[in-house]
FIFI-558209 format. One line per field, with one value per residue: chain; x, y, z of N, C-alpha, C in turn; residue number from 1. Coordinates in steps of 0.05 Angstrom, whole numbers, plus 5000, padded with zeros to 4 digits. Example, Ala and Ser with C-alpha at 12.3 -4.5 7.8 and 13.67 -1.06 7.14 Angstrom:
kette <- A; A;
n.east <- 5264; 5257;
n.north <- 4886; 4955;
n.up <- 5156; 5142;
ca.east <- 5246; 5273;
ca.north <- 4910; 4979;
ca.up <- 5156; 5143;
c.east <- 5264; 5258;
c.north <- 4934; 5001;
c.up <- 5156; 5157;
nr <- 1; 2;
***
This chain:
kette <- A; A; A; A; A; A; A; A; A; A; A; A; A; A; A; A; A; A; A; A; A; A; A; A; A; A; A; A; A; A; A; A; A; A; A; A; A; A; A; A; A; A; A; A; A; A; A; A; A; A; A; A; A; A; A; A; A; A; A; A; A; A; A; A; A; A; A; A; A; A; A; A; A; A; A; A; A; A; A; A; A; A; A; A; A; A; A; A; A; A; A; A; A; A; A; A; A; A; A; A; A; A; A; A; A; A; A; A; A; A; A; A; A; A; A; A; A; A; A; A; A; A; A; A; A; A; A; A; A; A; A; A; A; A; A; A; A; A; A; A; A; A; A; A; A; A; A; A; A; A; A; A; A; A; A; A; A; A; A; A; A; A; A; A; A; A; A; A; A; A; A; A; A; A; A; A; A; A; A; A; A; A; A; A; A; A; A; A; A; A; A; A; A; A; A; A; A; A; A; A; A; A; A; A; A; A; A; A; A; A; A; A; A; A; A; A; A; A; A; A; A; A; A; A; A; A; A; A; A; A; A; A; A; A; A; A; A; A; A; A; A; A; A; A; A; A; A; A; A; A; A; A; A; A; A; A; A; A; A; A; A; A; A; A; A; A; A; A; A; A; A; A; A; A; A; A; A; A; A; A; A; A; A; A; A; A; A; A; A; A; A; A; A; A; A; A; A; A; A; A; A; A; A; A; A; A; A; A; A; A; A; A; A; A;
n.east <- 1102; 1113; 1152; 1123; 1133; 1135; 1146; 1196; 1224; 1220; 1249; 1300; 1308; 1309; 1355; 1393; 1387; 1403; 1456; 1478; 1470; 1505; 1554; 1555; 1558; 1606; 1644; 1638; 1654; 1706; 1731; 1724; 1757; 1808; 1871; 1868; 1822; 1773; 1780; 1831; 1860; 1850; 1866; 1919; 1980; 1963; 1933; 1907; 1858; 1837; 1831; 1794; 1750; 1737; 1725; 1680; 1646; 1639; 1613; 1642; 1655; 1615; 1588; 1608; 1568; 1522; 1534; 1537; 1485; 1456; 1477; 1462; 1406; 1399; 1420; 1383; 1340; 1357; 1395; 1460; 1494; 1538; 1601; 1644; 1675; 1670; 1615; 1591; 1545; 1551; 1533; 1534; 1588; 1608; 1586; 1614; 1659; 1638; 1616; 1662; 1689; 1651; 1655; 1708; 1703; 1668; 1703; 1741; 1713; 1708; 1761; 1767; 1730; 1748; 1800; 1788; 1740; 1744; 1799; 1797; 1758; 1785; 1832; 1812; 1782; 1815; 1839; 1900; 1931; 1985; 1972; 1935; 1966; 2002; 1969; 1946; 1991; 2009; 1965; 1966; 2014; 2004; 1965; 1994; 2024; 2023; 1968; 1984; 2035; 2029; 2003; 2044; 2085; 2062; 2060; 2114; 2129; 2092; 2085; 2131; 2176; 2160; 2126; 2072; 2025; 1998; 2033; 2004; 1935; 1902; 1844; 1816; 1778; 1708; 1713; 1713; 1737; 1734; 1749; 1803; 1818; 1862; 1882; 1857; 1879; 1922; 1900; 1855; 1878; 1909; 1870; 1840; 1875; 1889; 1839; 1819; 1856; 1845; 1791; 1800; 1826; 1786; 1743; 1770; 1776; 1721; 1706; 1743; 1726; 1676; 1692; 1707; 1661; 1617; 1586; 1611; 1662; 1648; 1631; 1678; 1709; 1681; 1699; 1680; 1686; 1733; 1716; 1661; 1649; 1659; 1622; 1571; 1568; 1599; 1594; 1537; 1533; 1566; 1548; 1516; 1549; 1593; 1569; 1557; 1610; 1629; 1599; 1621; 1671; 1665; 1670; 1726; 1744; 1728; 1759; 1809; 1807; 1812; 1866; 1892; 1872; 1893; 1948; 1955; 1930; 1877; 1813; 1769; 1720; 1752; 1798; 1772; 1752; 1801; 1823; 1783; 1787; 1838; 1828; 1797; 1742; 1692; 1635; 1626; 1660; 1639; 1588; 1596; 1621; 1580; 1544; 1571; 1576; 1522; 1509; 1542; 1521; 1469; 1480; 1503; 1458; 1424; 1453; 1451; 1397; 1391; 1421; 1391; 1345; 1364; 1378; 1328; 1304; 1331;
n.north <- 3625; 3599; 3541; 3484; 3454; 3399; 3390; 3412; 3378; 3330; 3341; 3347; 3296; 3269; 3292; 3272; 3217; 3213; 3231; 3191; 3148; 3161; 3160; 3107; 3078; 3097; 3081; 3025; 3015; 3033; 2999; 2952; 2960; 2957; 2922; 2852; 2808; 2783; 2729; 2720; 2742; 2707; 2656; 2663; 2651; 2607; 2556; 2575; 2550; 2535; 2585; 2608; 2574; 2586; 2640; 2637; 2609; 2647; 2686; 2724; 2727; 2749; 2805; 2872; 2911; 2880; 2855; 2901; 2922; 2881; 2885; 2939; 2933; 2898; 2931; 2972; 2948; 2943; 2906; 2893; 2857; 2800; 2770; 2750; 2703; 2675; 2679; 2702; 2746; 2817; 2854; 2829; 2821; 2872; 2896; 2893; 2924; 2973; 2986; 2990; 3034; 3075; 3078; 3096; 3145; 3170; 3177; 3209; 3255; 3296; 3315; 3336; 3377; 3409; 3423; 3442; 3476; 3505; 3522; 3550; 3592; 3618; 3636; 3664; 3704; 3746; 3770; 3770; 3776; 3756; 3707; 3689; 3682; 3643; 3597; 3587; 3575; 3529; 3495; 3492; 3466; 3416; 3399; 3396; 3351; 3284; 3238; 3186; 3195; 3227; 3190; 3152; 3181; 3191; 3138; 3126; 3163; 3159; 3104; 3073; 3102; 3124; 3084; 3086; 3071; 3016; 2994; 2978; 2974; 2929; 2886; 2831; 2778; 2781; 2813; 2879; 2945; 2975; 2940; 2945; 3002; 3036; 3025; 3059; 3109; 3126; 3122; 3157; 3206; 3216; 3221; 3262; 3306; 3314; 3322; 3362; 3404; 3418; 3435; 3477; 3515; 3528; 3546; 3589; 3625; 3639; 3662; 3703; 3737; 3751; 3780; 3828; 3855; 3914; 3920; 3887; 3908; 3957; 3942; 3922; 3969; 3998; 3978; 3929; 3866; 3819; 3764; 3770; 3796; 3756; 3716; 3742; 3772; 3752; 3694; 3685; 3700; 3666; 3614; 3581; 3574; 3548; 3502; 3476; 3468; 3432; 3387; 3381; 3362; 3308; 3273; 3280; 3257; 3203; 3189; 3196; 3157; 3110; 3110; 3116; 3074; 3031; 3038; 3030; 2981; 2978; 2950; 2975; 3007; 3031; 2998; 2951; 2965; 2974; 2922; 2894; 2920; 2903; 2849; 2852; 2853; 2873; 2887; 2889; 2930; 2973; 2975; 2988; 3037; 3068; 3068; 3098; 3146; 3159; 3170; 3214; 3252; 3258; 3282; 3330; 3352; 3358; 3396; 3439; 3450; 3466; 3512; 3545; 3550; 3580; 3626; 3645; 3655; 3699;
n.up <- 4049; 4112; 4127; 4158; 4223; 4220; 4166; 4164; 4198; 4170; 4124; 4147; 4166; 4117; 4094; 4129; 4120; 4065; 4069; 4103; 4068; 4026; 4054; 4069; 4020; 4000; 4040; 4036; 3983; 3985; 4021; 3992; 3951; 3971; 3972; 3967; 4003; 4051; 4045; 4023; 4065; 4106; 4088; 4070; 4035; 3985; 3942; 3878; 3867; 3917; 3940; 3905; 3914; 3969; 3964; 3931; 3965; 4005; 3979; 3954; 3902; 3873; 3836; 3857; 3863; 3871; 3920; 3951; 3947; 3974; 4025; 4039; 4038; 4082; 4122; 4122; 4145; 4196; 4206; 4222; 4200; 4191; 4211; 4159; 4158; 4209; 4218; 4261; 4292; 4280; 4316; 4367; 4371; 4372; 4416; 4469; 4455; 4442; 4491; 4522; 4495; 4504; 4560; 4564; 4538; 4574; 4617; 4593; 4578; 4621; 4622; 4571; 4571; 4613; 4596; 4543; 4542; 4591; 4589; 4539; 4549; 4590; 4565; 4519; 4539; 4551; 4502; 4465; 4509; 4555; 4577; 4541; 4495; 4514; 4528; 4478; 4448; 4474; 4464; 4408; 4401; 4422; 4386; 4340; 4348; 4332; 4347; 4362; 4379; 4424; 4459; 4461; 4485; 4536; 4554; 4559; 4599; 4643; 4649; 4635; 4659; 4710; 4729; 4742; 4720; 4680; 4621; 4577; 4559; 4570; 4571; 4601; 4570; 4580; 4625; 4657; 4641; 4687; 4727; 4731; 4738; 4730; 4680; 4646; 4648; 4613; 4559; 4566; 4581; 4536; 4494; 4517; 4522; 4469; 4441; 4474; 4466; 4413; 4419; 4454; 4423; 4386; 4421; 4445; 4403; 4393; 4442; 4446; 4404; 4424; 4470; 4448; 4438; 4441; 4489; 4524; 4526; 4548; 4599; 4620; 4618; 4656; 4704; 4722; 4754; 4726; 4726; 4732; 4685; 4648; 4663; 4663; 4616; 4572; 4569; 4561; 4507; 4478; 4490; 4456; 4408; 4433; 4452; 4403; 4387; 4425; 4410; 4359; 4371; 4380; 4334; 4327; 4374; 4364; 4318; 4340; 4378; 4350; 4337; 4387; 4420; 4392; 4401; 4457; 4463; 4480; 4486; 4450; 4407; 4369; 4367; 4351; 4300; 4274; 4274; 4243; 4194; 4179; 4173; 4129; 4131; 4101; 4102; 4157; 4174; 4144; 4166; 4220; 4213; 4190; 4231; 4271; 4241; 4239; 4293; 4301; 4264; 4283; 4333; 4315; 4291; 4334; 4364; 4329; 4328; 4381; 4380; 4346; 4377; 4421; 4395; 4378; 4427; 4446;
ca.east <- 1091; 1135; 1150; 1114; 1154; 1136; 1161; 1226; 1236; 1222; 1272; 1323; 1311; 1317; 1383; 1407; 1387; 1420; 1484; 1487; 1473; 1530; 1576; 1554; 1567; 1634; 1661; 1638; 1671; 1735; 1740; 1724; 1779; 1834; 1884; 1860; 1795; 1773; 1788; 1860; 1872; 1848; 1881; 1947; 1990; 1948; 1928; 1885; 1833; 1827; 1822; 1770; 1730; 1729; 1712; 1652; 1631; 1632; 1598; 1659; 1658; 1593; 1594; 1608; 1542; 1504; 1540; 1531; 1456; 1447; 1484; 1446; 1380; 1400; 1425; 1358; 1321; 1368; 1414; 1487; 1508; 1554; 1628; 1644; 1687; 1659; 1587; 1580; 1532; 1568; 1522; 1543; 1617; 1614; 1574; 1633; 1677; 1622; 1615; 1689; 1694; 1634; 1666; 1732; 1692; 1658; 1726; 1754; 1698; 1715; 1787; 1763; 1714; 1765; 1821; 1778; 1723; 1757; 1823; 1789; 1746; 1806; 1851; 1799; 1770; 1835; 1853; 1926; 1947; 2005; 1960; 1923; 1988; 2013; 1951; 1943; 2015; 2009; 1944; 1976; 2036; 1991; 1951; 2015; 2036; 2003; 1955; 1998; 2059; 2020; 1999; 2070; 2099; 2051; 2068; 2142; 2132; 2076; 2087; 2159; 2194; 2150; 2111; 2048; 2002; 2008; 2042; 1983; 1908; 1888; 1822; 1811; 1751; 1688; 1719; 1707; 1759; 1731; 1762; 1829; 1813; 1887; 1888; 1843; 1893; 1937; 1882; 1839; 1895; 1917; 1847; 1830; 1893; 1888; 1813; 1817; 1872; 1830; 1769; 1810; 1832; 1760; 1730; 1784; 1769; 1694; 1707; 1758; 1707; 1656; 1705; 1710; 1635; 1616; 1575; 1633; 1683; 1637; 1631; 1707; 1717; 1668; 1712; 1668; 1707; 1736; 1700; 1634; 1647; 1658; 1597; 1547; 1568; 1611; 1583; 1510; 1536; 1580; 1538; 1507; 1573; 1609; 1554; 1563; 1638; 1631; 1589; 1639; 1694; 1659; 1685; 1755; 1749; 1726; 1782; 1832; 1805; 1822; 1894; 1902; 1865; 1911; 1973; 1956; 1917; 1850; 1793; 1746; 1709; 1774; 1814; 1756; 1752; 1827; 1825; 1765; 1800; 1861; 1817; 1782; 1713; 1681; 1608; 1628; 1672; 1620; 1564; 1605; 1626; 1554; 1532; 1586; 1568; 1495; 1510; 1554; 1502; 1447; 1491; 1505; 1430; 1414; 1467; 1442; 1371; 1394; 1430; 1368; 1327; 1377; 1377; 1300; 1296; 1345;
ca.north <- 3609; 3586; 3511; 3473; 3440; 3372; 3390; 3417; 3353; 3310; 3348; 3341; 3265; 3262; 3298; 3253; 3190; 3215; 3232; 3164; 3130; 3167; 3150; 3077; 3068; 3105; 3063; 2998; 3014; 3037; 2973; 2932; 2967; 2951; 2897; 2828; 2808; 2767; 2702; 2721; 2749; 2683; 2633; 2669; 2638; 2581; 2551; 2591; 2534; 2537; 2613; 2612; 2560; 2600; 2665; 2630; 2601; 2670; 2703; 2747; 2726; 2764; 2834; 2889; 2924; 2861; 2853; 2927; 2923; 2862; 2897; 2962; 2924; 2889; 2954; 2988; 2933; 2942; 2883; 2903; 2837; 2781; 2767; 2733; 2677; 2662; 2679; 2714; 2773; 2839; 2868; 2816; 2825; 2901; 2907; 2898; 2945; 2998; 2992; 2999; 3061; 3094; 3082; 3113; 3172; 3183; 3185; 3229; 3280; 3318; 3326; 3351; 3401; 3425; 3435; 3456; 3499; 3522; 3535; 3569; 3615; 3633; 3648; 3681; 3728; 3768; 3766; 3784; 3777; 3735; 3680; 3680; 3671; 3618; 3575; 3582; 3561; 3502; 3479; 3488; 3447; 3389; 3392; 3390; 3325; 3262; 3224; 3163; 3205; 3235; 3165; 3139; 3197; 3185; 3111; 3128; 3178; 3149; 3075; 3062; 3116; 3126; 3060; 3094; 3057; 2996; 3004; 2971; 2977; 2904; 2877; 2803; 2773; 2779; 2832; 2906; 2962; 2985; 2922; 2956; 3030; 3050; 3021; 3080; 3134; 3135; 3129; 3179; 3230; 3220; 3231; 3286; 3328; 3320; 3335; 3386; 3425; 3427; 3450; 3502; 3535; 3537; 3561; 3613; 3643; 3649; 3679; 3728; 3754; 3763; 3799; 3854; 3867; 3938; 3919; 3874; 3930; 3977; 3930; 3921; 3996; 4008; 3967; 3905; 3846; 3803; 3740; 3778; 3802; 3731; 3702; 3757; 3786; 3736; 3667; 3683; 3704; 3644; 3589; 3564; 3565; 3528; 3476; 3464; 3459; 3407; 3365; 3377; 3347; 3279; 3258; 3282; 3236; 3177; 3184; 3193; 3131; 3089; 3109; 3113; 3047; 3012; 3041; 3018; 2956; 2981; 2937; 2991; 3008; 3038; 2974; 2932; 2973; 2969; 2894; 2887; 2930; 2886; 2825; 2858; 2848; 2897; 2894; 2896; 2957; 2993; 2978; 3003; 3065; 3081; 3072; 3120; 3169; 3165; 3183; 3240; 3269; 3265; 3301; 3356; 3362; 3368; 3420; 3460; 3456; 3481; 3539; 3560; 3557; 3601; 3651; 3654; 3665; 3724;
ca.up <- 4071; 4127; 4129; 4184; 4239; 4210; 4140; 4169; 4209; 4149; 4108; 4163; 4165; 4090; 4090; 4145; 4106; 4041; 4078; 4111; 4044; 4011; 4070; 4069; 3994; 3998; 4057; 4026; 3959; 3991; 4033; 3972; 3933; 3984; 3963; 3981; 4015; 4076; 4039; 4021; 4092; 4124; 4078; 4064; 4010; 3980; 3914; 3866; 3869; 3945; 3944; 3889; 3927; 3993; 3955; 3922; 3989; 4021; 3962; 3946; 3873; 3862; 3830; 3880; 3866; 3882; 3949; 3963; 3950; 3995; 4051; 4044; 4046; 4110; 4140; 4124; 4163; 4223; 4208; 4217; 4186; 4206; 4201; 4135; 4164; 4233; 4218; 4285; 4288; 4286; 4339; 4391; 4374; 4376; 4441; 4489; 4446; 4445; 4521; 4531; 4485; 4519; 4585; 4560; 4531; 4598; 4633; 4578; 4576; 4639; 4614; 4546; 4578; 4630; 4578; 4519; 4549; 4613; 4578; 4519; 4561; 4606; 4546; 4501; 4553; 4551; 4477; 4461; 4534; 4558; 4582; 4516; 4477; 4526; 4525; 4450; 4438; 4485; 4449; 4381; 4402; 4425; 4361; 4319; 4354; 4324; 4371; 4372; 4393; 4451; 4474; 4466; 4506; 4562; 4562; 4567; 4623; 4665; 4653; 4634; 4676; 4738; 4734; 4756; 4707; 4661; 4594; 4558; 4572; 4562; 4588; 4597; 4560; 4601; 4647; 4651; 4647; 4714; 4745; 4734; 4726; 4723; 4651; 4631; 4651; 4589; 4536; 4573; 4580; 4507; 4480; 4530; 4516; 4439; 4435; 4490; 4453; 4390; 4429; 4466; 4401; 4376; 4441; 4449; 4382; 4398; 4466; 4439; 4388; 4443; 4487; 4435; 4433; 4455; 4516; 4541; 4531; 4567; 4626; 4629; 4624; 4680; 4727; 4731; 4759; 4703; 4727; 4728; 4657; 4634; 4670; 4657; 4590; 4551; 4567; 4547; 4478; 4466; 4499; 4433; 4392; 4449; 4452; 4378; 4386; 4441; 4393; 4337; 4380; 4380; 4312; 4334; 4394; 4352; 4302; 4358; 4393; 4332; 4340; 4415; 4429; 4380; 4412; 4483; 4464; 4493; 4469; 4445; 4380; 4351; 4363; 4335; 4272; 4262; 4269; 4221; 4169; 4173; 4164; 4105; 4136; 4089; 4111; 4184; 4175; 4134; 4185; 4243; 4205; 4186; 4258; 4282; 4227; 4247; 4319; 4298; 4250; 4302; 4352; 4302; 4287; 4360; 4370; 4311; 4339; 4406; 4373; 4335; 4399; 4435; 4379; 4378; 4454; 4452;
c.east <- 1114; 1131; 1140; 1137; 1157; 1151; 1191; 1239; 1239; 1244; 1299; 1329; 1320; 1346; 1401; 1410; 1405; 1449; 1494; 1489; 1499; 1555; 1579; 1566; 1598; 1651; 1661; 1656; 1701; 1746; 1743; 1748; 1807; 1845; 1875; 1831; 1796; 1783; 1818; 1873; 1870; 1865; 1911; 1955; 1977; 1945; 1906; 1858; 1821; 1816; 1796; 1746; 1718; 1715; 1684; 1635; 1622; 1617; 1615; 1664; 1635; 1600; 1591; 1581; 1520; 1507; 1532; 1500; 1445; 1453; 1467; 1417; 1379; 1403; 1399; 1338; 1334; 1387; 1442; 1504; 1525; 1582; 1629; 1654; 1673; 1628; 1574; 1567; 1550; 1559; 1533; 1573; 1623; 1605; 1595; 1652; 1663; 1622; 1641; 1695; 1676; 1644; 1691; 1723; 1681; 1680; 1740; 1740; 1704; 1742; 1783; 1749; 1732; 1786; 1809; 1761; 1734; 1781; 1815; 1776; 1768; 1824; 1836; 1788; 1790; 1852; 1879; 1942; 1968; 1993; 1947; 1943; 1999; 1996; 1947; 1967; 2016; 1989; 1955; 1998; 2024; 1978; 1971; 2026; 2016; 1992; 1973; 2024; 2052; 2017; 2026; 2085; 2088; 2058; 2097; 2144; 2118; 2079; 2116; 2177; 2185; 2134; 2086; 2024; 2014; 2015; 2021; 1956; 1891; 1866; 1817; 1783; 1731; 1692; 1713; 1732; 1758; 1744; 1791; 1829; 1838; 1894; 1876; 1858; 1905; 1919; 1864; 1854; 1903; 1894; 1839; 1848; 1891; 1862; 1810; 1832; 1858; 1807; 1777; 1814; 1806; 1745; 1743; 1778; 1740; 1693; 1720; 1741; 1687; 1667; 1709; 1684; 1633; 1607; 1595; 1654; 1673; 1638; 1660; 1717; 1705; 1680; 1698; 1689; 1708; 1719; 1671; 1630; 1642; 1631; 1572; 1545; 1579; 1597; 1555; 1513; 1548; 1570; 1531; 1531; 1589; 1595; 1558; 1591; 1643; 1621; 1609; 1663; 1690; 1673; 1715; 1761; 1748; 1750; 1807; 1831; 1816; 1852; 1903; 1896; 1884; 1938; 1975; 1940; 1890; 1828; 1767; 1739; 1733; 1791; 1798; 1756; 1779; 1830; 1808; 1776; 1822; 1852; 1801; 1752; 1697; 1654; 1609; 1639; 1652; 1597; 1572; 1610; 1600; 1541; 1545; 1579; 1539; 1494; 1521; 1534; 1478; 1457; 1493; 1477; 1419; 1427; 1457; 1414; 1371; 1404; 1407; 1349; 1339; 1375; 1348; 1293; 1310; 1330;
c.north <- 3596; 3556; 3503; 3458; 3412; 3370; 3395; 3393; 3332; 3315; 3343; 3311; 3256; 3268; 3279; 3226; 3192; 3215; 3205; 3145; 3135; 3156; 3119; 3067; 3074; 3086; 3035; 2995; 3016; 3011; 2952; 2936; 2962; 2924; 2873; 2830; 2788; 2739; 2701; 2726; 2723; 2660; 2638; 2656; 2610; 2577; 2568; 2576; 2537; 2566; 2618; 2598; 2575; 2626; 2659; 2623; 2626; 2690; 2727; 2746; 2740; 2792; 2851; 2903; 2905; 2858; 2878; 2928; 2905; 2874; 2920; 2954; 2914; 2911; 2970; 2974; 2930; 2919; 2894; 2882; 2819; 2781; 2746; 2705; 2663; 2660; 2691; 2741; 2796; 2853; 2856; 2821; 2854; 2911; 2912; 2921; 2971; 3006; 3003; 3028; 3081; 3099; 3100; 3141; 3186; 3192; 3208; 3256; 3302; 3331; 3344; 3378; 3419; 3440; 3453; 3481; 3517; 3537; 3556; 3594; 3631; 3648; 3670; 3706; 3751; 3764; 3783; 3786; 3755; 3708; 3671; 3669; 3645; 3594; 3567; 3567; 3533; 3484; 3472; 3467; 3419; 3380; 3384; 3362; 3304; 3248; 3202; 3172; 3214; 3211; 3153; 3155; 3192; 3156; 3112; 3141; 3165; 3120; 3066; 3076; 3115; 3102; 3066; 3078; 3035; 3008; 2997; 2970; 2952; 2898; 2848; 2799; 2768; 2797; 2859; 2923; 2973; 2965; 2931; 2984; 3045; 3046; 3044; 3106; 3143; 3141; 3153; 3206; 3236; 3233; 3259; 3309; 3335; 3333; 3361; 3409; 3436; 3445; 3476; 3524; 3545; 3555; 3589; 3634; 3655; 3668; 3704; 3747; 3767; 3783; 3826; 3867; 3893; 3935; 3906; 3893; 3950; 3967; 3930; 3949; 4008; 3996; 3942; 3882; 3827; 3777; 3746; 3784; 3776; 3718; 3716; 3768; 3768; 3709; 3665; 3686; 3679; 3616; 3571; 3556; 3543; 3502; 3462; 3454; 3433; 3384; 3359; 3362; 3317; 3264; 3258; 3260; 3209; 3170; 3181; 3167; 3109; 3086; 3102; 3085; 3027; 3014; 3027; 2991; 2956; 2969; 2952; 2989; 3013; 3013; 2954; 2940; 2968; 2940; 2884; 2897; 2912; 2859; 2827; 2849; 2872; 2906; 2902; 2924; 2978; 2997; 2994; 3033; 3081; 3086; 3096; 3145; 3178; 3180; 3210; 3260; 3277; 3285; 3329; 3368; 3373; 3394; 3444; 3469; 3473; 3509; 3556; 3568; 3580; 3627; 3662; 3666; 3691; 3748;
c.up <- 4085; 4129; 4157; 4197; 4228; 4184; 4145; 4181; 4189; 4130; 4121; 4163; 4138; 4084; 4105; 4131; 4081; 4049; 4087; 4087; 4029; 4027; 4069; 4042; 3992; 4014; 4045; 4002; 3964; 4003; 4011; 3952; 3945; 3973; 3980; 3991; 4039; 4070; 4037; 4048; 4110; 4114; 4075; 4038; 4007; 3950; 3903; 3869; 3896; 3950; 3930; 3903; 3951; 3984; 3946; 3945; 4004; 4004; 3952; 3915; 3858; 3855; 3856; 3885; 3877; 3912; 3964; 3968; 3972; 4022; 4057; 4052; 4075; 4129; 4144; 4142; 4192; 4227; 4202; 4203; 4204; 4196; 4180; 4142; 4187; 4232; 4243; 4279; 4296; 4312; 4365; 4395; 4382; 4403; 4462; 4481; 4449; 4474; 4531; 4521; 4499; 4546; 4584; 4554; 4556; 4617; 4619; 4578; 4595; 4632; 4590; 4553; 4595; 4613; 4557; 4527; 4570; 4602; 4556; 4528; 4575; 4586; 4530; 4514; 4555; 4525; 4474; 4486; 4534; 4561; 4557; 4497; 4487; 4523; 4496; 4438; 4448; 4469; 4421; 4380; 4404; 4399; 4340; 4323; 4347; 4349; 4382; 4387; 4421; 4470; 4481; 4487; 4533; 4572; 4573; 4595; 4647; 4671; 4655; 4655; 4706; 4747; 4751; 4745; 4689; 4633; 4572; 4574; 4563; 4582; 4581; 4587; 4583; 4624; 4637; 4656; 4675; 4735; 4750; 4722; 4719; 4693; 4634; 4631; 4625; 4565; 4541; 4570; 4551; 4492; 4491; 4523; 4486; 4432; 4450; 4477; 4428; 4398; 4441; 4445; 4390; 4394; 4445; 4428; 4385; 4420; 4461; 4423; 4406; 4461; 4474; 4430; 4450; 4484; 4535; 4547; 4550; 4596; 4638; 4636; 4648; 4706; 4738; 4733; 4735; 4703; 4722; 4699; 4640; 4638; 4659; 4628; 4567; 4547; 4554; 4517; 4465; 4473; 4476; 4416; 4407; 4449; 4425; 4375; 4402; 4425; 4372; 4345; 4381; 4358; 4316; 4354; 4382; 4335; 4318; 4372; 4376; 4336; 4368; 4425; 4417; 4393; 4440; 4485; 4478; 4475; 4465; 4416; 4361; 4345; 4347; 4306; 4259; 4255; 4245; 4194; 4161; 4163; 4138; 4107; 4126; 4100; 4141; 4188; 4167; 4153; 4209; 4237; 4202; 4213; 4272; 4268; 4234; 4274; 4317; 4285; 4267; 4323; 4340; 4299; 4313; 4368; 4354; 4320; 4364; 4400; 4363; 4358; 4415; 4421; 4380; 4405; 4461; 4442;
nr <- 1; 2; 3; 4; 5; 6; 7; 8; 9; 10; 11; 12; 13; 14; 15; 16; 17; 18; 19; 20; 21; 22; 23; 24; 25; 26; 27; 28; 29; 30; 31; 32; 33; 34; 35; 36; 37; 38; 39; 40; 41; 42; 43; 44; 45; 46; 47; 48; 49; 50; 51; 52; 53; 54; 55; 56; 57; 58; 59; 60; 61; 62; 63; 64; 65; 66; 67; 68; 69; 70; 71; 72; 73; 74; 75; 76; 77; 78; 79; 80; 81; 82; 83; 84; 85; 86; 87; 88; 89; 90; 91; 92; 93; 94; 95; 96; 97; 98; 99; 100; 101; 102; 103; 104; 105; 106; 107; 108; 109; 110; 111; 112; 113; 114; 115; 116; 117; 118; 119; 120; 121; 122; 123; 124; 125; 126; 127; 128; 129; 130; 131; 132; 133; 134; 135; 136; 137; 138; 139; 140; 141; 142; 143; 144; 145; 146; 147; 148; 149; 150; 151; 152; 153; 154; 155; 156; 157; 158; 159; 160; 161; 162; 163; 164; 165; 166; 167; 168; 169; 170; 171; 172; 173; 174; 175; 176; 177; 178; 179; 180; 181; 182; 183; 184; 185; 186; 187; 188; 189; 190; 191; 192; 193; 194; 195; 196; 197; 198; 199; 200; 201; 202; 203; 204; 205; 206; 207; 208; 209; 210; 211; 212; 213; 214; 215; 216; 217; 218; 219; 220; 221; 222; 223; 224; 225; 226; 227; 228; 229; 230; 231; 232; 233; 234; 235; 236; 237; 238; 239; 240; 241; 242; 243; 244; 245; 246; 247; 248; 249; 250; 251; 252; 253; 254; 255; 256; 257; 258; 259; 260; 261; 262; 263; 264; 265; 266; 267; 268; 269; 270; 271; 272; 273; 274; 275; 276; 277; 278; 279; 280; 281; 282; 283; 284; 285; 286; 287; 288; 289; 290; 291; 292; 293; 294; 295; 296; 297; 298; 299; 300; 301; 302; 303; 304; 305; 306; 307; 308; 309; 310; 311; 312; 313; 314;
***
């Protein structure tokens, strides 16, 4: 008996919940295992009595499993928690950072698609050609360079040498990056080139495989214009895999944002996470990480659903 759509959806939700639970427990325990805690980071060198008093006040002297259970219960009810020292709700603190990162992602997305999808289709449609080798080598070179090095190089060239944009991407409290859009240039280019290069390599491989299919070879041999071959014969075959690859680049962008935002001082979710890790705000870091993981898993699920629909309609 074939499973009903409802049963399939429930199983997918259960898998998502279990995956998020594992990720939540893992991140919480990793943060708790780091040297020091929020009390030691805030007090610095101090007497053991003062440190013990603050740890007791913040509840850090309780067993880790008790603190983990309390956090998971709050997370299950939609409570992201509060910062241990200030008591400020994490949701209100993260809102501006999330807005800034989403804005940066919106500016970066066209660069990623142009470099990744456009470059991958252009290179892969002629596998083994000079342009294929050239684009693949360029992408591999960018991938081999760490994200912080790409951002630093762009700072040196665009900001320090030619003075086209600011060296740092600072945003005053209460202001928007759109008030000074030139601060978005370096982080957007850094993320766009790095993520686009990865996407290019993946898309190129998918397109190159499609270019070897018999009906594509027949169209090429019959003298059909190369652009027509790509549009009519290759793209319909690779549309679903490319859609999945575009979704798969989201985690790459998020991990790259942590590095790039820190290099240029951009106040996004990456910079916020880096600061919270340094302050040893365990529950805040774990909550943000789980939220990002949930977004990523939902996107993957949607892409997989779209792929299955495309397969069924063929």
